[in-house]
N, C-alpha and C positions, 0 to 999 in steps of 0.2 A: 539685618531685614531684608526681605527679598523684594524684588522686582517684577512685576506684572505690566503686561502691556494691553491697554483698553484702546482697541483699534477702531477708527471710522473711516472706511475708505468711500469716498465720493466722485461722481462725475457730474452732478447736479446741484441746483440750489439747494441748501441746507442747513441755513444758518441755525435757526431753530433746534435741529437735532444736534448741532455741534454743541449749542448751550446744555441741551438735556443731557447729553452723555458725559458734558463735564460735570455735571452735578452727580451722575453716577460714580466719576471718577473721586470726586471729594467723598461722596459716602464711603466708598471702599477705604479711601485713606484715613477715614476717622473712626471706622469701626474694626479694621485689621491692621495689624502690624506689618504694612506692605508700603512700599512706594509705588504709586500707579503711575504709569507714562503713558498719557493721552495721545494717542498717534493719529493726526488725520491725515490720511493721504490723498491729495487734492488733485483729480484731473479735469475738474472743470473748465469752462470758458472764463475768459478774461473779468467780465462782470461778477461772476458767481465767485470766482476765486477771490476777488477783492473785497467782497461782500464776507466772506468766511474768514478772510484775515483781519476784518474790522470785529468780527463777531470773538475770535481769539483773542484779540489785543484786548477786549473788552471783560474776559473773563476776570472774575475776582480772584485774589490770591488765595491759593489752599495749601496748608501744610500737607506735604506728603505726594503733592500732584505736581507732576511734571508735564507741560504741553509741548507738544511737536507739532509744526504745520507744515507739511513739504509739499510743493508742487510737483509736475513731473519732471521737469527740469533739474530739481534738486534731487529727486528719486534717481534720475539716471545718471547724475553725477555719482552719487554712491553707488549703483549698481555697476558701472565703469570700473571704479576702484575696485570693487570685491571681485569682478571677474577677471581683472587684469592680475589681481594678487593671488587668484586661485589656480592660475597656470593651467586652465582648461583649453582644450584643443581647438576647439570651434568657438572662441569669444564672442564675435558678432552674432552668432546664431543663438548663442545663450542669453545675452542681452535682450536681444529680439524677442524670446521667449518670456522674458522676466518683465519687459515692457513693450509689448507690441502696440502696432498702431490703432488696432480695433479693440473695443470693450472685451474685457477677459476677467470674469469673477474669479478665476483660480488665480491668473496673475496678480491681480491687486493684493490678493490675501497672501501669496507666496512673497511679495514686497514687505507686508507686514512682517511677517515671518522673520526675513533676514533682517530688518531693522530692529526687531524685538530682539534677535540675537546681538546685536550690534551694541544695544544698550544693556545687555547683561539681564534681560528677564526671564523667569522661569515657566511663563505662561502666555498666551495670546486669547485675549476676550474679544469677539468680533460683534458689532452692530451693524446695522445699515441705514441709509440716509432716507429711506422710505418706509421709516418705522418710527415708533414712539412707545412711551411706557403705560401700562394700566396704572390706576390708582386706587389706593385703599384708605379710606378716613381723610382724604385729602392729600395724600403723600403717594409720591411715585413709587412702584413695585420695582427694585433693581435685581435684576439676575446675579449682578454681581456679588451679592450676598451668598447665593449658593456656590458660585463659582469659588470664591475664595476660602469658603468653609472646606470645600472638599478637593480642589483641583492638585494634584501632585502628590497627595497624602496615601498612605496605606490604606486598601478599604475595609481592613480589620479595624483601623482606627476611626474610620468615617462612619463605621456602621451604628453606631451609638449616638449619630449626630443626625440621623435621617428617618423619617416616618415609617420606613419599612425597608426590608431588604429581600433581594430575589435573586441575590448572587449566589451563584455556586459555591460551597464552602471552598473548593479547593482553590479559588483565585482570590480568597482572602489575602494573602500576602503580596499580592499585585498591586501596584498604585493605581490610584483612579488617573485615568488617562483624558477624560473628557467629561465635562459637565454641560446640561443645554436643556433647553426647553422648546415649545413651538410658538406659535404665533396666533392671535384672534384677529377679527377683522377681513379684509378683502383678501381672495386667493392669493398664494405666493405666486402661481402661474395664472394668469388671467384669461381663462378658456370658460369664464361665466357665460360671455355672451355667446359662444359657440354653443353651450350646452341649450340655451334659451332658444337659439335659432333651429336646431336640430339635434335632439338629444343622442340619435343613432350617429350621427357624425362625430358628435363628442365621445361617444363610446369606443368607435373606432380608432380616432386620434390618441386617446388616452391609452387605451390598449397597447398603443405601439411602445408606451413607455412601461410596460410590466414584462418581467422575465418571462420566457416559455416554460409551460410545463405544470402553471398551477390550473387546479379543479376550476371548472367554470364558476362555481358558487363563490369561491375566492378571489376570482377575478372581478367577479360583479362588484364585490364589495371593496375591491381596491380600486376599482374606477370611481365608485361611487365617493369613496374617502379621498382621493388624491388631490393634492393642492389645498385640502381646506384646514391643515394645521388643527387647530384645536377646537374650530368652530367659532361658536359665539360665547364659549365659556368665558365667565367673570370672575376675576380673582377675587375670593373671599378669605383665602387664609392657605399656608404653606402645606404642602404634600410632595414630598421628595423620596426617591426611590433608588437605592443601591443596587445596580444591575449591569448586565452586558447591554446597553441602550440600543435599542432598534431605530435604524437608519431613519425610518419615514417619522419618529416621533420627535426629530430635532430639527431645527430651522437654522439657517446659517446667519440671520440676524440676532441668534440668540445662544452663542455656543462658545465654549472655553475649550482650549486644547493645552496640554503641558509639553513642555519643551521634549520629551521623549518621544512623542509623534511628529511634531513638525518640525523639529531638529533632525529627523532622520528623513522625511518623505514630503516632498511639495504635493502642491494641488496640479491637476492637468491645467495647462496654459492655453487651453482652445480659447478661442476669440468668437464673439458672437454665439455664445453658447450657455443657455441657461442651464442651471443644474451641474456644471462643471467643477463648482467648488465644494462638491459633497462627498467626495473621494475618501479623505480621511475620517469621516463618520463611518462609512462602510468598512473602511480597514480597521478603524479600532474596533467595530464590532467583530468582524472576521478574526481578528486576532484575539478574541475573547479578553480585551481589557478591560478591567472595571470602569464603569462611568456612574454618573448621577443624573436622574431625570426629574426635573422639577416643573413645577405649574406657574411659575413667574412669567407667562407668557407674553411677547409683545407685541404691541398693535401694529398691522400691517396695513398699508395703505398704498393708492395707485397715485403717483403724483399727474399732474395735467400733461406734462410732456408725452406719456404714455397713449394719453388720448387723441393726441395729435395725429395727422396723417402721415407724417414721417415716422413718430414715435410707434405708431400702429405697424408700420410695415417692418421697421427694424426689430420690431418683438415677435413678428410672425418668424422672420427670419432666424430669431434665437432659438425658438420653439422648436422650428423645423431641424435645425443643427442638433438640439438637445435628442430629437427622436432619431435621427441619424446615428448618432453617438451611442445610444443606450444599449446596442446589442454587444458593442465593443466594450462597453464599460461593465455590462454584466457578466461578460467572460472574464473579465480581470476580479471582478468580485468572487466570482465562483470559485475562483482559482486561489485565491487568498483565503477564502473560508476553509476551502479543502485544505490547505497547508495549515492552518489553525496555528498550534502552538510553534509549528516549524517556522513561522512569521519573525519569531522572537530571538534573541540571542541569548547567552546564558545569563545576562543581567536584566532580562526580560524586556528588553528594547526592541524596537522592530528593525528587522533586518532590511535594510534598501536593497540590498542585492536580490532578497527573496521576491520582494516588490516588483523591481524592475523585471526578473524572469516573469511574473505572473504577468506583466502588461504584455511583454513579447510572445508569450506561450498562450495568451488569451485566444480562446477560439472565437474570435470574432466573425461577422457575416460572411458570407461569399460575395461576389459582384452580383449575382443575380438576387440574391436574398434582399440586399441593402436598395437595390432598383426597384423591387416590388415595394419595398417600404415607402420610397419615394414615391411611387404611384399611388399609393394610399392617402399619403399626405396631399398631393396635389388634387386629387380626385376629390377629396374631403371639402378643401377649400373652394373648389368649384361649384360643388353642391350647395355651399353656404350662399353663394352669389356676392354681389355688392362690392365692398372693398376687400373681402376674403378673396373673391374671382380676381380682381386684380393681384392681389399678392400672388396668387397661383402664376399668374403669368409672369410676374418677376422670377418666382422661385424655377419655374420651368427653364427660362432663360439663363439661369444658372445652375442647371441640374449637374452636370459633369464636375463641373467646379465642387460643389457643394457634395458631392459624392466623393470625390477625392480629398477633400479637406477633412471628411469623416475617418479615412484611413490613414492621412499624415498626421493628424492631431493625435494620433496614440503613439506614433512612432516620435513626435516630439516630446510626448511626456515621458516615454521610455529614457531618452537623452537628457532631460532634464533630472530624472530621479538619478542618473549615474553621475550628474554634475552637482547635486545639492550637497552631497558633504564637504568637497572643497570650497562650496560657495558659503556656507556656513562657516566652515573653520576660516575662510579670509573676511568674513563679516566680524567677527568676535572683536568687540572693544573699540568698533570703528564706526560710530554713527555718523549719519548724514550731517553737513553744516549748512543750516538755511543760509541762502545768499539773499534773501529779500529785506534782511534788518542789518543795522549796524551791531556788530557782536561786541561782547566784553571779552576781555581776555580769556583763553581757555582755562580750566582748572580741571586737574586730574583728581578723580575720587575713586576711593576704593569700589570695585566692582562687588556689589553685594551678593552673595551667594545665593542660589535659589533654594527652593524647597528640598532638603535632602532626601525624601522619599523619592522623587522621580528626576531623572535628569540632571543630578549636581554635578557640578564641576570646582575645580579649584579657583578660585577669585582671581581674576587677572585685571589689569588696568582698564578703564573705560573712560572716555571723553564725554562730558557733559557741557553743553554751551548753554548759557542762560542769559535771557535778555537782561539789560540794566534796568528795565521798565519794572515799576513796582507791581504789575500783573503777575510776574512771576512766570511768565511764560517761557519757553525754552526751546 
């Protein structure tokens, strides 16, 4: 029986989401021959953390589901051990990239990848705390259904299980590396207010997120569609496509990766940067690895915290850092796309060395170009007035630091790619040990092998700790 990891990273109150994702885990265990490890990685404050602990403790027992809830101290202990065993030359720097002091969408998912490796999982399935499921006939519509149907299997074996195939026949022998859908509801990047205040400013800002060289009519369409996901589409039935999935068609709250991807390359660990966790979506597409695109879209919503003054300012900072990072990322995406099959080794797995080279050789912007980009952001915010003008003052005071961080973030990413292989090997079979509960004695169980189609390996001992509680959490 293969193990899979369904993960929910969070830094905010989301007890209802914990319960909902636990239902999805139970669905997966009931309908597929898998053991689902529900992994909640919690960076919340003390009150929200306590509420999450209560929510986890109250989950009903489910055969085939193992629940893990780790706060930041427990995650840090796990990472310290992995970094120490890896023998890396800069252990403190690597630890900081894996668990930085600021919010990092890439780093929290990287921790999920390493813990999944420690648990012996063959795939990671990510959800977000500010999302929920659609319903059909009174029942939640779980993306895990399509993810577990296809992830890791050879594309030729999946072709008969999807609604349609648009995959190049030459790729049929490759395994499905990614399964994903999008979202409906509120925009993933909160720029609706900007558009309402001044459509031209909206177009200027969103235009910064696009690669250069698109014809104007294409740019116009991309700006109009940016961050809208599947819009207002209501789920009425399944539609699945076997293809090389376009990066803009998938949201990170609704995605699964096979171990052959995340076991080779991490996500950028940049802090306070929205969109930094989409790198693997682009990598899978550039490497022409098969994927399945489905329409079990998750419902996105904006939490009250984002509407507060502090939340608003934090969000504008993250958006600014994303717009400054975009030209660096696009340079890397262009390099990996140009490499094509050269990104893969003889076994069809991603070569980390090729990705690291693309990061280091990426044609990022020059100092003048990115300074001009910052000018557009600051000028746009001042045009909007009100709290946007106040945000422009804060951004202007941090100008040089933000520009420098955009450059350094890519160097940090290249370093982490180089370190990733040793970190993954040092994590195998050594999951974290929760410190907040009295634990039953350790038991050693066979580490069940992952799907043989992608990233398979010989079983190795894995340690699982289970609560003596009848709730069945671990």
